[in-house]
C-alpha positions as YAML, in Angstrom:
chain: A
units: angstrom
residues:
- id: 1
  name: MET
  ca: [18.48, -5.72, -0.53]
- id: 2
  name: LEU
  ca: [14.96, -6.41, -1.22]
- id: 3
  name: ASN
  ca: [13.75, -7.39, -4.50]
- id: 4
  name: CYS
  ca: [10.50, -5.87, -6.05]
- id: 5
  name: LYS
  ca: [8.26, -8.66, -5.09]
- id: 6
  name: GLU
  ca: [9.23, -8.34, -1.55]
- id: 7
  name: ALA
  ca: [9.26, -4.55, -1.47]
- id: 8
  name: THR
  ca: [5.64, -4.44, -2.86]
- id: 9
  name: ALA
  ca: [4.53, -6.99, -0.40]
- id: 10
  name: LEU
  ca: [6.05, -4.67, 2.49]
- id: 11
  name: LEU
  ca: [4.43, -1.60, 0.95]
- id: 12
  name: SER
  ca: [1.11, -3.44, 1.25]
- id: 13
  name: ARG
  ca: [1.66, -4.54, 4.88]
- id: 14
  name: ASP
  ca: [3.01, -0.98, 5.66]
- id: 15
  name: LEU
  ca: [-0.40, 0.41, 5.18]
- id: 16
  name: ASP
  ca: [-1.56, -1.45, 8.17]
- id: 17
  name: GLY
  ca: [1.55, -0.30, 10.09]
- id: 18
  name: SER
  ca: [2.80, -3.88, 10.70]
- id: 19
  name: LEU
  ca: [6.38, -3.40, 9.79]
- id: 20
  name: THR
  ca: [9.37, -3.92, 12.06]
- id: 21
  name: LEU
  ca: [12.33, -1.36, 12.11]
- id: 22
  name: TRP
  ca: [14.46, -3.61, 9.93]
- id: 23
  name: GLN
  ca: [11.76, -4.22, 7.39]
- id: 24
  name: ARG
  ca: [11.00, -0.36, 7.23]
- id: 25
  name: ALA
  ca: [14.68, 0.46, 6.78]
- id: 26
  name: GLY
  ca: [15.11, -2.42, 4.05]
- id: 27
  name: LEU
  ca: [12.05, -0.99, 2.23]
- id: 28
  name: ARG
  ca: [13.25, 2.56, 2.33]
- id: 29
  name: LEU
  ca: [16.58, 1.55, 0.87]
- id: 30
  name: HIS
  ca: [14.86, -0.27, -1.95]
- id: 31
  name: LEU
  ca: [12.60, 2.58, -2.68]
- id: 32
  name: MET
  ca: [15.40, 5.04, -2.91]
- id: 33
  name: ALA
  ca: [16.87, 2.77, -5.94]
- id: 34
  name: CYS
  ca: [13.57, 1.65, -7.37]
- id: 35
  name: ASP
  ca: [11.17, 3.95, -9.33]
- id: 36
  name: GLY
  ca: [8.78, 1.29, -10.18]
- id: 37
  name: CYS
  ca: [8.06, 0.36, -6.53]
- id: 38
  name: THR
  ca: [8.08, 3.96, -5.52]
- id: 39
  name: HIS
  ca: [5.41, 4.57, -8.02]
- id: 40
  name: PHE
  ca: [3.54, 1.52, -6.76]
- id: 41
  name: GLY
  ca: [3.66, 2.82, -3.27]
- id: 42
  name: ARG
  ca: [1.99, 6.06, -4.23]
- id: 43
  name: GLN
  ca: [-0.78, 4.40, -6.13]
- id: 44
  name: ILE
  ca: [-1.68, 2.15, -3.21]
- id: 45
  name: ARG
  ca: [-1.59, 5.10, -0.83]
- id: 46
  name: PHE
  ca: [-3.79, 7.14, -3.15]
- id: 47
  name: LEU
  ca: [-6.28, 4.28, -3.60]
- id: 48
  name: ARG
  ca: [-6.47, 3.82, 0.09]
- id: 49
  name: VAL
  ca: [-7.31, 7.54, 0.49]
- id: 50
  name: ALA
  ca: [-9.85, 7.51, -2.36]
- id: 51
  name: LEU
  ca: [-11.66, 4.36, -1.10]
- id: 52
  name: ARG
  ca: [-12.06, 5.95, 2.28]
- id: 53
  name: ARG
  ca: [-13.70, 9.10, 0.87]
- id: 54
  name: LEU
  ca: [-16.41, 6.97, -1.01]
- id: 55
  name: PRO
  ca: [-19.81, 7.11, 0.57]
- id: 56
  name: GLN
  ca: [-20.69, 4.15, 2.58]
- id: 57
  name: GLU
  ca: [-23.35, 1.96, 0.84]
- id: 58
  name: ARG
  ca: [-25.95, 0.20, 3.02]
- id: 59
  name: ASP
  ca: [-26.48, -3.45, 2.66]
- id: 60
  name: GLU
  ca: [-30.27, -3.43, 1.68]
- id: 61
  name: PRO
  ca: [-31.50, -5.49, -1.13]
- id: 62
  name: SER
  ca: [-32.59, -3.54, -4.34]
- id: 63
  name: GLU
  ca: [-36.06, -3.10, -5.19]
- id: 64
  name: GLU
  ca: [-35.95, -4.52, -8.80]
...
């Protein structure tokens, strides 16, 4: 079974959709037993959605 460090690394990689079937299965098993990593997974998904909703800033020099 994965430890929390391995699970959080896989949660981050999972956002890019780059997990193998075995990694995904191991992560799912870990999340069933670990509330901390489950919470972390919810937080990073929330942050990803929130950041995508922010307006895009233009890379123009400020006029100060």
